[in-house]
N, C-alpha and C positions, 0 to 999 in steps of 0.2 A: 504494500500500500504506500502511496506517495503522499507526503505531507508537505505542502508548500509554505515555507517561511517567508519567501519573497517571490513575486511574479513580475513578468515584463509587461511593457505596454501592449495594447491591443494590436493585432495584425492590421486592422483597418487603417490605423494611423500610418503604419509603415507602408502600406499599399499606396496611400495618397502621396507620400514622399517619393515612392518609386515612379509614379506616373509623372510627377513634376520633373524628375531627373530625366526620364525617357524623352519627354518633349524637348527639353533643352538640348540634349545630345543630338536628337534628330535634326534640329535646326542648324547646329554647328556642322554636322556631317554634310547636310545639303549645301551649305555655303561653301565648304571646301571643295565639294564636287564641282560647283559652278564656277568658283573664282580662284581655286588653287592657292598659290603662295599669298595672294593679297588677303584672302580670308584668314589663312593661318596667322599672318602678321597682325591682323586686326584683333583676333582673339587673344593672341599672346600679349599684345599691348594692353588689352582691357583686363585680362585676368592676372597676368604676371608682371605688368609694367615692364615689358621686355620686347624690344623691337630693334635688334642689331642689324647691321648690314647683311650678315649671314648668320643663320642659326647654327651652321656647322662650324665646329672648331677646327682650325688648321693645325698642322703638326707643331708649329712654333707656339701657337697659343696654348696647346695642350702641355708642351714642355714647360712653359712659363707658369701655368697653373699648378702643375705637379710640383714644381720647385718651391711653391709657397706652402706646401703641406709639411707639417712637422715630421721629422724623421721617425719618431715613435709611431705616428699614425700610419705612415707608409709601411713600416715593418709589420704592424698589426694587420694591415690590409693584406699584405703578402702572405703572412702566416695563415690567416683565415682562408684565403683563396687556395692555399695548399691543401687545407682540410677538405674544402669543397671539391677540389680537383681529384684528390685521392678517392673519395667516395664515388664521384662521377666516373672515373676511369674504371673502377670495379664494376659499376653498372654497365658501362659499355662493353666490358669483357664478358659480361653475362649474356649478351645478345649475339647470337651466332648466325652467320650465313651457313647454308647447307645445301646439298644436292643429294637426292635419293633416286634410286631406280625402282619404280613401283611394278613395272612389267618389263619383260625383255626389251631394251632399247627405249623405254619411256622414262625420261629424266625430268624430274620436278625439282625446282630449286627456289630458295629464298635468299634475297639480298636485303641488307639494311642500308639505305642510301640517305645521306644527309640532305636535309632541306637546303635549298640553294641560298635563300636570303631570309634572315630573321630580324625582326624589330624587337629590341630589348628595352622595356620601359622600366626606368628606375625612379620611383616616386620621390618627390621632394616637397614642394609646398612649404608647409610650416616647419617640417622636420626633414633633414636629408637622410633617406633610407639607403645609406651607402651599401649595406649588405646585399641589397637586391641586385647590385651589379655583379656580385660574385655568383649569385644563384642563376641569373639569366644568361650572362655572357660566358662565364667559365664553362658552364655545362654545355652551352651551344658549341663552344670551340672544342671541347672534348669529343662531342659528337661528330665533329668534322665540318661544321657549317662554314662555308667559305666567306660569306658576307654577313656580318652582324652590325646593324645600324642601331645605335643606342641613343635613347632620348632621356633627358632629365630636365625638370624645370629649374629656372633660377629661383632663389629663395629671397623674397622681398627685394627683387631687383638686383641681387648679387649672385656671383658665380659660386656654386657649391664645390669648392676646390677638392675636398676629400672625395666626393662622389665622382668627379671627373677623373681623379687619380685612380680610383677603383675601377672605373670603366676602362681606362687606358691599360692598367696593369692586367685586367682580365682578358684583354685581347680584342676589344671593340675595333672594328675596321672604320667606322664612322661614328663621331660623337656630335650630337646636336643638343644645344641648350634650348629645349622646347618641351613643354609639358601639357598635361590635360588632354581633353578631347581633341584639341587641334593637333597634338602630336600623334594620337591614334589615327586620326583621319589622314594626316600626311603620310604616315607609314603604310597604311592599308590601301589608300586610294592612289597615292603618288601626287606630286606637284611638279612644277617646273624645275625646282631645285632639289627635290628629295625623291629618289626612286622608290617605287613601291616594293614591299617585301612580300614573302609568301606566308609568314606566320608571325604573330605578335605574342610575346611572352612578358610576364611581369605583373606584379600587383599594382593597385592604385585605389583611388577613392571611388565613391559611388558613381561619379560621372565617367571615370575611366573604365570601370567595370561595365557600365551600361554601353559605352561606346564599343567595347569588345563584343558585347552581346549582339548589338545591331550590325556590326561589321562581319560577324562570323558567317562564313560561306563565301563571302567576297575575299576573305583572307582567313587563314587558319589562326586559331588561338590556342594558348596552352590549356586554359580551363575557364569556366565561368566563376567569378569570384566576387564576393561582397565584403562587408566589413569583417575585420579580424575577429575571430572567435576563440574563446578558451572555455574548456569544461574540465573541472577538477573533480576526480573521484577520491573521496577521503573516508577512511574508516576511523575507529576510535584511537588508532595509533598516530594519526596525523597531527602535526603541530599547527594549531589554528592560525598562529601568526604567519607561518610560511604560506599557508593556504591563502590568507588575505593578501600578502605581498604579491604572490603569483597571479591572483585574479586581477589585481590592479595593473600588473605589468603589461597586460594585454588591453585592458580597458582604456589605457592612455593612448591607444592608436587612434581613437576617434570617438565622438559622442554617440555613435551608433554601434559600437563594438560590444557584442554580447559576452557576458562573463557569467558562467553557470557553475554552481557547486552542487554536487550530489553526494550526500554523506549518509553513512549508516549510523552516525552518532549525532543526535540533536545537540548535544553539548558542544561538540566540535563545531557544528554548523553555526550555532549562536555566537560562540566565541569568535569565530572567523568573521561573522558579520559585524561584530562590535569593533574588531581590529580594523576592518575596512573603513568604517566611519571615522575612527581616530586617525588613520593614516591619510585619509583624504584631506584632513584639515590643513596640512602644510605641504602637500604633494605639489611639486612645481608644475605638473601637468594635470592638475585637478580640473581645469576648465574643460578638458576632454574626458578624463576618467570619471569625474563626478556624475555628469549626465549619462554617461554610458552605464554606470552602475545603477543609477536611479531609474532609468528607463528600460534598460536591457539586461540588468542583473537578475539572476534567479537563484534561489536556494531551495533545494528539495531534500527531504529526509526520507529514506527508504528503509525497508526492513532488513535487507541483507545485501551482500556484495553481488549475488546473482541478479538481484533486481536492479542494483546500481549499474551493472554492466549492460543489462537490457535497456534500461532507460537511456543510458548514454548512447547506445547504438541508435535509438530512436531520434536523438538529436543529430547524429552524424556530424559531429562538430569538427571544425578545422584542426584544433589542437586538443588533445585529451591528455591531461596530466594525472597520473595514478599515484596517489599518496596513501598507500596501504601497507599492511604487514608483508604481503607477498605480491608486489606489483606485477611480476611477470605472469601472473594469472590472466591478466588482460590480453596477453598475446593469444591465448587459447579461447577466452570467453568473448572477446569483442571482434567485430567485423567491420563496422562502419565508422571510419575516422580518417582524418587527413594524415595525422602523425601522432604516435604515442610517445609519451615522456614518462619513463618508468622510474619511480622512486624519488626520494627527497634529494638525491645527489645530482639530479638533472632538473631542468626546467624548460619551459617553452622559450624563454629568452635565449638559452643556449642554441636552440634550433634556429631562432630568428637571426642570430648574429655570428656564431662562432664554431659550432660543433662539426659542421660539414654536410649534414643532410639538407635537402632543399627546403626553403621556407615558403615557396610559392605553392599554396595548398588549397584544396577545395573548401568552399564555404556554403552557407545556406542549404545544407543538406546534400550537396553534390557529392559528398564522400560516399553516398550510397552507390554511386556508379563510376567513380573515378578516383584515382590517387592524385598526388601532386605532380609538380613539374619534375622531370627527370630526363636523363640523356635520351631515352627512347622517344620522348615527345619531339625531339629535333630530327628524328629519323623516320623515313618512310619504309615500312616493311613491304617489299614488292616481291612478286613471284614470277617465275618463268617456266616454260614448258618446252620440251623438245622430244619428238618421236623420231627415232632413226631406224626402227625395225618395222618392216612393212606388215608382217603378220600381226603385230601389236596394233598398228594403225587400222588394219582391217577389223580387228576385234572392237576397238574403240568406235570405229565408224558404224558398225552394225548396232551396237548398243545405243550410240548417239541417235541414229535414225529412229529407232523404236521409242526412245525416251522423248525425243523432240516431238514426235507425232502424237504422243499422249497429251502433250501440251498445245497441240495444234500449231507448232512452229515449223512449217514446211521448209522454210529457208534454212533453218538450222539442220534439219534432217538431211537436206540435200548436200550440205557440206560434208557430212559423214558419208553419204552415198557415193560421192565422187571418189573418195579415197578407197572405198571398198571396190568400186568398179575398176578404177585405174590399176590398183595393185593386184587385182585378180584377172585383169584383161577382159573385162565384161562390158556389155552395153548397159547404159543406165535405164532403169525401168520407166523413168519419166522424160526421157530424151532419146533421140536417135543417135546421139553422139556415142561412139564406140571407142574403147580403149584397147581393143584386141590387138591392133597393130603395134601399139606402144609396148604392150606386154611382150609380144614376140621379139621386138627389137631389144 
């Protein structure tokens, strides 16, 4: 049985916000389709106070910006990118090309081909999310993507030097100081100065996420994403203070970021709620974290861990942190989540910033049907077929003819018939064309 100690705002209010965002995004995309660079420049000036001669940074500008970044910051960026790269390389090694022979002379194969051009979006706005450069660009390069065009917005009219450094060190082929829906539109649609890409990856605010949704099909996307989510599963052994700190670590992403606690202990849950309220008092990012907790925070008390895992699966949250006596039980008990963080020694923030797994993860229940960004997202798994044995082709042709005619696809059937007749030296039943002479030759 579930007891709610705290519930979120109604879905009706959230839907109204979604409709407003969708309309705004549609207008911007339409403008960029119609007017290209001119529209991109107008929106960049309006939203980011940014209208340079060129949004793309040239090599000299990049070198100058990177030189401004403190040495320790550059060393940390390099260290974290090494962690991301190691994990991504292991992922790539797990994806194999192969060829098998299913019948004599019938060769079927699979190849994993990198996407040719990817747009990597690194959010900025109020806070520079430097780590997103590691997740989107490093992973793409490990996959073998030849062209990565990376975008990040200026922050209050200034260049986010650490983010540019991270994009450069990650291996971006093009770096643009451009953000928001206008960046999504430029990458997906293309303009006079920005060539279109084949896939866009990376997190963003509600407008960026909606732009990806509306552009999907015209361009590939990594996944549908909304506000950052955290769900903590805690039993009676959990430290309520740690629970509270970790909930707020994700609530600070934005005022619409859900933070959910599911606990088997009402005492732990109530203490964690009290800690949240006290911590918010002097939290530097409380203007985001406080409304997120107020409007989207939830606290549920359940009877046992089996129920906790089941309820957590129903949420299908982006991040699930397991603070229990035996956290690895979640690996067997849970199915629907973006990423698991097991035990007090780890936390979602490690995944966001430093540990090496990818932090671009499904939200709004999408974990029911997809995982997060990984090397495989930048690859196209394609197949090929080759038949070099005539007897096998005859067998396939006979079965193809019968199977196609069951479905009333006569043209398909005739493709099979042709091979049967040609390799047997026969006349086609539906044509006076004969392969007898060819067979004799």
